C-alpha positions as CSV (number, residue, x, y, z in Angstrom):
1,X,-36.9,-58.3,-69.8
2,X,-36.9,-59.5,-66.2
3,X,-33.9,-61.0,-64.5
4,X,-33.9,-63.4,-61.6
5,X,-32.0,-62.5,-58.5
6,X,-29.4,-65.2,-59.4
7,X,-28.9,-63.7,-62.8
8,X,-28.4,-60.2,-61.3
9,X,-25.9,-61.4,-58.7
10,X,-24.0,-63.4,-61.4
11,X,-23.8,-60.2,-63.4
12,X,-22.6,-58.2,-60.4
13,X,-19.9,-60.9,-59.7
14,X,-18.7,-61.2,-63.2
15,X,-18.6,-57.5,-64.3
16,X,-16.4,-54.9,-62.6
17,X,-18.5,-52.0,-63.9
18,X,-21.8,-53.5,-62.8
19,X,-20.2,-54.4,-59.4
20,X,-18.9,-50.8,-58.9
21,X,-22.3,-49.4,-59.7
22,X,-24.0,-51.8,-57.4
23,X,-21.6,-50.9,-54.6
24,X,-22.1,-47.1,-55.2
25,X,-25.9,-47.4,-55.2
26,X,-25.9,-49.6,-52.1
27,X,-23.6,-47.1,-50.3
28,X,-25.8,-44.2,-51.4
29,X,-28.9,-45.9,-50.0
30,X,-27.2,-46.6,-46.7
31,X,-26.1,-42.9,-46.5
32,X,-29.7,-41.8,-47.3
33,X,-31.0,-44.0,-44.5
34,X,-28.4,-42.9,-42.0
35,X,-28.7,-39.1,-42.7
36,X,-32.5,-39.0,-43.0
37,X,-33.6,-41.9,-40.8
38,X,-36.0,-43.0,-43.5
39,X,-37.2,-46.6,-43.5
40,X,-36.4,-49.1,-46.2
41,X,-39.7,-48.6,-47.9
42,X,-39.0,-44.9,-48.4
43,X,-35.6,-45.8,-49.9
44,X,-37.2,-48.3,-52.2
45,X,-39.8,-45.8,-53.3
46,X,-37.0,-43.2,-53.9
47,X,-35.2,-45.7,-56.1
48,X,-38.4,-46.5,-58.0
49,X,-39.0,-42.8,-58.5
50,X,-35.4,-42.2,-59.7
51,X,-35.6,-45.1,-62.2
52,X,-38.9,-43.8,-63.5
53,X,-37.3,-40.4,-64.2
54,X,-34.2,-41.8,-65.6
55,X,-36.1,-44.0,-68.1
56,X,-37.8,-40.9,-69.5
57,X,-34.4,-39.6,-70.7
58,X,-33.3,-42.9,-72.3
């Protein structure tokens, strides 16, 4: 099931747990960029990789 950006932002705004996770993930991505100097594309690829590994254990 795909969600639109609006649906995702609505979920983030309305749910404290979702918002907390969004903030933590955003902060982790910023920390990764700052500490490694990697470009946004590398951070995106890392997130895609992580999601792929996480889904295998679902």
